[in-house]
Wavefront OBJ file of the C-alpha trace (Angstrom):
o trace
v 4.076 -50.907 78.733
v 7.710 -50.730 80.314
v 8.496 -53.755 82.857
v 10.438 -53.379 85.870
v 13.543 -55.797 85.220
v 16.597 -57.043 87.019
v 19.545 -58.433 85.531
v 22.391 -59.852 87.323
v 25.882 -59.813 85.788
v 26.687 -57.205 82.823
v 29.223 -59.442 81.032
v 28.351 -60.068 77.590
v 25.057 -62.348 78.002
v 23.414 -59.653 80.880
v 24.709 -56.557 78.893
v 23.548 -57.470 75.233
v 19.962 -58.158 76.930
v 20.101 -55.300 79.347
v 20.890 -53.156 75.971
v 18.042 -54.280 74.356
v 15.764 -54.153 77.168
v 16.747 -50.411 77.876
v 16.415 -49.394 73.980
v 13.088 -51.015 74.333
v 11.341 -48.583 77.081
v 11.870 -50.797 79.923
v 12.895 -50.253 83.452
v 16.684 -51.937 83.663
v 18.181 -52.241 86.907
v 21.519 -53.475 85.963
v 24.151 -55.489 88.657
v 27.859 -56.075 88.322
v 30.716 -55.958 91.051
v 33.263 -54.521 88.286
v 33.278 -50.819 89.789
v 35.105 -49.821 87.031
v 32.352 -51.215 84.274
v 29.564 -49.907 86.205
v 31.279 -46.478 86.358
v 32.286 -46.134 82.398
v 28.309 -47.342 81.765
v 26.927 -44.732 84.221
v 29.308 -41.968 82.371
v 28.888 -43.092 78.484
v 26.057 -45.257 78.750
v 26.573 -49.201 77.285
v 27.910 -49.624 73.960
v 27.184 -52.926 71.916
v 28.838 -53.521 68.612
v 29.754 -56.036 66.341
v 26.565 -58.145 65.210
v 24.467 -54.978 65.697
v 25.150 -51.350 66.632
v 23.633 -50.555 70.187
v 23.911 -47.628 73.123
v 21.643 -47.598 76.159
v 21.768 -46.204 79.333
v 20.012 -48.673 81.847
v 17.700 -46.869 84.366
v 20.046 -47.635 87.610
v 23.407 -49.297 87.793
v 23.993 -51.231 90.786
v 27.235 -52.516 92.229
v 25.257 -55.343 94.867
v 23.075 -58.003 94.325
v 21.839 -56.569 97.904
v 20.790 -53.322 96.552
v 18.468 -55.079 93.921
v 15.962 -55.722 97.070
v 15.637 -52.285 97.306
v 13.310 -52.303 93.616
v 12.044 -55.539 93.654
v 11.481 -55.961 89.747
v 8.884 -58.122 87.975
v 11.902 -60.278 86.461
v 15.043 -61.002 87.434
v 17.570 -62.764 85.143
v 20.757 -63.991 86.545
v 23.738 -63.581 83.916
v 26.316 -64.226 85.734
v 29.108 -67.655 84.981
v 27.246 -70.553 86.919
v 30.235 -71.218 89.215
v 28.878 -67.578 90.824
v 25.043 -68.552 91.388
v 26.014 -69.581 95.409
v 27.433 -66.411 95.593
v 24.134 -64.514 94.196
v 21.744 -65.855 96.189
v 23.956 -65.545 99.112
v 23.924 -62.035 98.725
v 20.344 -61.507 97.714
v 18.090 -60.048 100.599
v 15.059 -62.255 101.708
v 12.472 -58.718 100.493
v 13.247 -60.101 96.871
v 13.495 -63.781 97.664
v 9.585 -63.898 99.426
v 8.457 -61.030 96.662
v 6.433 -62.044 93.156
v 9.540 -61.389 91.411
v 10.600 -64.347 88.554
v 14.201 -65.424 88.726
v 15.603 -66.501 85.104
v 18.600 -68.548 85.136
v 20.110 -67.259 81.996
v 23.569 -69.164 82.166
v 25.294 -72.140 80.645
v 25.474 -75.639 81.921
v 23.348 -78.682 83.979
v 20.656 -78.031 86.981
v 21.607 -74.085 86.991
v 18.103 -73.939 87.718
v 17.633 -76.185 90.428
v 20.233 -74.423 92.412
v 18.371 -71.001 92.381
v 15.040 -73.483 93.174
v 16.529 -73.865 96.449
v 16.198 -70.226 97.316
v 13.609 -69.434 95.031
v 9.759 -70.623 94.790
v 10.037 -73.336 92.301
v 7.000 -71.877 90.417
v 8.977 -68.530 90.298
v 12.059 -70.564 88.775
v 12.732 -70.364 85.150
v 15.533 -71.712 83.327
v 16.717 -69.985 79.472
v 19.208 -71.107 77.051
v 20.836 -68.369 75.343
v 21.267 -68.440 71.838
v 23.995 -65.365 71.507
v 27.455 -64.350 72.577
v 29.893 -61.600 72.811
v 33.098 -60.617 74.287
v 33.318 -58.055 76.888
v 36.393 -56.047 75.226
v 36.356 -52.954 77.935
v 34.490 -51.515 80.800
v 31.604 -50.337 78.861
v 31.889 -51.825 75.816
v 31.000 -55.429 74.292
v 31.400 -57.206 71.168
v 28.347 -59.080 70.104
v 30.268 -62.280 68.104
v 26.586 -63.752 67.278
v 22.719 -64.657 67.628
v 21.380 -67.845 66.155
v 18.010 -67.254 67.240
v 15.903 -68.274 68.960
v 16.814 -68.184 72.810
v 14.942 -70.732 74.858
v 12.892 -70.026 78.100
v 11.178 -72.550 80.136
v 9.249 -73.589 83.286
v 10.061 -75.865 86.473
v 6.782 -75.772 87.855
v 3.612 -75.736 85.755
v 2.333 -72.618 87.294
v 5.677 -70.625 85.993
v 4.059 -71.682 82.057
v 2.256 -67.946 82.272
v 5.116 -65.947 83.373
v 7.241 -68.129 81.279
v 5.387 -66.702 77.685
v 4.972 -63.719 79.334
v 9.045 -62.668 80.145
v 9.867 -64.956 76.298
v 7.443 -61.874 75.051
v 9.146 -59.435 76.325
v 12.774 -60.243 75.237
v 11.571 -61.150 72.032
v 9.778 -57.734 71.464
v 13.367 -56.305 72.682
v 14.652 -57.784 69.270
v 16.276 -60.905 70.756
v 13.734 -63.561 69.760
v 13.358 -65.820 72.676
v 11.016 -69.126 72.467
v 9.091 -70.462 75.270
v 9.072 -74.055 75.632
v 7.997 -76.770 78.151
v 10.964 -79.117 77.072
v 13.749 -76.735 78.060
v 15.764 -79.641 79.557
v 16.271 -80.396 75.851
v 17.755 -77.221 74.474
v 19.978 -76.701 78.243
v 21.648 -80.547 77.253
v 21.990 -79.589 73.428
v 24.061 -76.340 74.219
v 25.834 -78.532 77.500
v 27.370 -80.720 74.617
v 28.121 -78.060 72.397
v 30.037 -76.689 75.342
v 31.711 -79.640 76.834
v 33.604 -81.043 74.414
v 35.636 -77.902 73.382
v 35.703 -75.772 76.500
v 37.038 -78.890 78.140
v 40.049 -79.240 75.907
v 40.603 -75.470 75.462
v 40.732 -75.491 78.959
v 43.660 -78.221 79.372
v 45.803 -77.372 76.643
v 45.228 -73.582 75.838
v 44.398 -73.813 72.535
v 41.729 -72.313 70.618
v 38.737 -74.378 68.640
v 40.169 -73.848 65.510
v 43.914 -75.037 67.002
v 42.378 -77.879 68.666
v 40.097 -79.051 65.425
v 43.141 -78.319 63.637
v 45.355 -81.223 65.414
v 44.106 -84.750 64.894
v 45.001 -85.528 68.726
v 42.707 -82.612 69.928
v 40.047 -83.378 67.598
v 39.941 -86.970 68.288
v 39.439 -86.178 71.800
v 36.761 -83.346 70.561
v 35.340 -86.779 68.934
v 35.168 -89.090 71.891
v 33.778 -86.192 74.273
v 31.280 -85.354 71.708
v 29.660 -89.250 71.238
v 29.934 -89.797 75.055
v 27.680 -86.699 75.980
v 25.047 -87.605 73.244
v 25.091 -91.329 74.605
v 24.565 -89.742 78.192
v 21.517 -87.290 76.497
v 20.094 -89.847 75.099
v 19.879 -91.868 78.553
v 17.217 -89.114 79.756
v 15.562 -89.244 76.483
v 16.989 -86.498 74.700
v 17.808 -87.823 70.697
v 19.052 -85.056 68.780
v 18.634 -87.298 65.328
v 21.336 -88.592 62.918
v 22.578 -85.459 61.823
v 23.417 -83.734 65.020
v 27.350 -85.035 65.495
v 27.943 -83.670 61.963
v 26.184 -80.740 62.813
v 28.470 -79.945 66.002
v 31.726 -80.695 63.791
v 30.469 -77.886 61.400
v 29.658 -75.647 64.134
v 33.120 -76.284 65.233
v 34.907 -75.845 62.001
v 33.078 -72.404 61.630
v 34.363 -71.046 65.490
v 37.601 -70.177 64.150
v 40.071 -68.833 66.447
v 37.570 -68.290 69.393
v 38.882 -68.626 72.931
v 36.281 -70.770 75.289
v 35.167 -69.038 78.093
v 36.739 -72.150 80.577
v 39.982 -71.217 79.145
v 39.740 -67.813 79.861
v 39.146 -68.361 83.308
v 41.931 -70.974 83.814
v 44.131 -67.774 82.419
v 42.944 -65.154 84.748
v 42.915 -67.306 87.965
v 38.694 -67.320 87.944
v 36.551 -70.423 88.894
v 35.372 -72.319 86.157
v 31.859 -73.712 85.076
v 33.116 -76.909 85.314
v 30.662 -77.786 87.850
v 27.646 -77.119 85.828
v 29.317 -78.615 82.780
v 31.530 -81.025 82.443
v 31.527 -82.898 85.666
v 27.625 -82.314 85.799
v 27.213 -84.636 82.702
v 29.654 -86.922 84.560
v 27.552 -87.095 87.874
v 24.680 -87.486 85.623
v 25.858 -90.391 83.600
v 26.452 -92.264 86.874
v 22.915 -91.446 87.927
v 21.863 -93.853 84.455
v 24.546 -96.117 85.029
v 26.133 -94.835 81.549
v 29.778 -95.077 81.439
v 31.544 -91.301 81.144
v 35.257 -91.826 81.630
v 36.240 -88.988 79.103
v 34.051 -86.715 80.796
v 35.066 -87.918 84.122
v 38.977 -87.425 83.430
v 38.777 -83.892 81.804
v 36.972 -82.802 84.423
v 39.561 -83.895 86.894
v 41.695 -82.461 84.852
v 40.138 -78.861 84.846
v 39.522 -78.876 88.839
v 43.666 -79.500 88.918
v 44.450 -76.651 86.374
v 41.622 -74.122 88.161
v 43.321 -74.881 91.534
v 46.625 -74.126 90.559
v 45.598 -71.090 88.710
v 43.273 -69.557 91.684
v 46.601 -70.574 93.958
v 48.776 -68.510 91.751
v 46.570 -65.639 92.006
v 46.775 -65.459 95.582
v 49.982 -65.369 95.853
v 51.531 -62.520 97.122
v 53.548 -60.136 94.657
v 57.306 -60.611 94.758
v 57.356 -56.755 94.091
l 1 2 3 4 5 6 7 8 9 10 11 12 13 14 15 16 17 18 19 20 21 22 23 24 25 26 27 28 29 30 31 32 33 34 35 36 37 38 39 40 41 42 43 44 45 46 47 48 49 50 51 52 53 54 55 56 57 58 59 60 61 62 63 64 65 66 67 68 69 70 71 72 73 74 75 76 77 78 79 80 81 82 83 84 85 86 87 88 89 90 91 92 93 94 95 96 97 98 99 100 101 102 103 104 105 106 107 108 109 110 111 112 113 114 115 116 117 118 119 120 121 122 123 124 125 126 127 128 129 130 131 132 133 134 135 136 137 138 139 140 141 142 143 144 145 146 147 148 149 150 151 152 153 154 155 156 157 158 159 160 161 162 163 164 165 166 167 168 169 170 171 172 173 174 175 176 177 178 179 180 181 182 183 184 185 186 187 188 189 190 191 192 193 194 195 196 197 198 199 200 201 202 203 204 205 206 207 208 209 210 211 212 213 214 215 216 217 218 219 220 221 222 223 224 225 226 227 228 229 230 231 232 233 234 235 236 237 238 239 240 241 242 243 244 245 246 247 248 249 250 251 252 253 254 255 256 257 258 259 260 261 262 263 264 265 266 267 268 269 270 271 272 273 274 275 276 277 278 279 280 281 282 283 284 285 286 287 288 289 290 291 292 293 294 295 296 297 298 299 300 301 302 303 304 305 306 307 308 309 310 311 312 313 314 315 316 317 318 319
């Protein structure tokens, strides 16, 4: 049965999801503010390559979140960066906010679903953890880097459990295995730990993961951040076992010359997800009385670099 699905954000996460759902016969409303990207998809379709080859044409392509309210999909996946949640929800029409649509935060970071739940009834808000990644190489073209199944999806309110299982089954049937779970916080924190120890160092130093792991001083900083975040997660009841830290080391070794998205954001004068990842981990540590000097320090440094990058981008051209 074809379902109506809204996807906000046509970057790697939203684009790959849109291609799978569209190819499976669902009516996909894809929203993105980058007009060139949307127009290329309208003209030639959405092309996913790399790990797999997919070409798809979403049913409708929209350049504004407000336009989505005219369709009222059954499920709305928010696939933008976490730092854009406020803008997304601010532009959304009251019609869709008050509808029966189920909203899914399909983003990096801690507490993104709570930000959504400030505007949408809690039983209509779900939280996803994405296990695939890719790169938007040009308008309409996304290279899928990897997929380590499954993705995870959880509910905030027990009344949302049924819609959570329904959404997970929908995505799984499209070829992106997804598991519904009542313990979504465990997977949210695990991914935040993986991200925080490398994203932060990359943003500050300009290094790829391969470079920072191969340079002893930065490799030591990665280790300190990793151990600190594991201790903070444990304070919230998330214990990943004795082999977890070693598994993160192995994951980082295999990452190669990968440039984390937070570094790309700094380089391009964009806002980062610091507020929902490194800084949020530090804030959560303080709530439990756990020391987090490394996360607090790097969070402050990233904020400073982000401020400078944004200001530089806004400077008038001398040409």
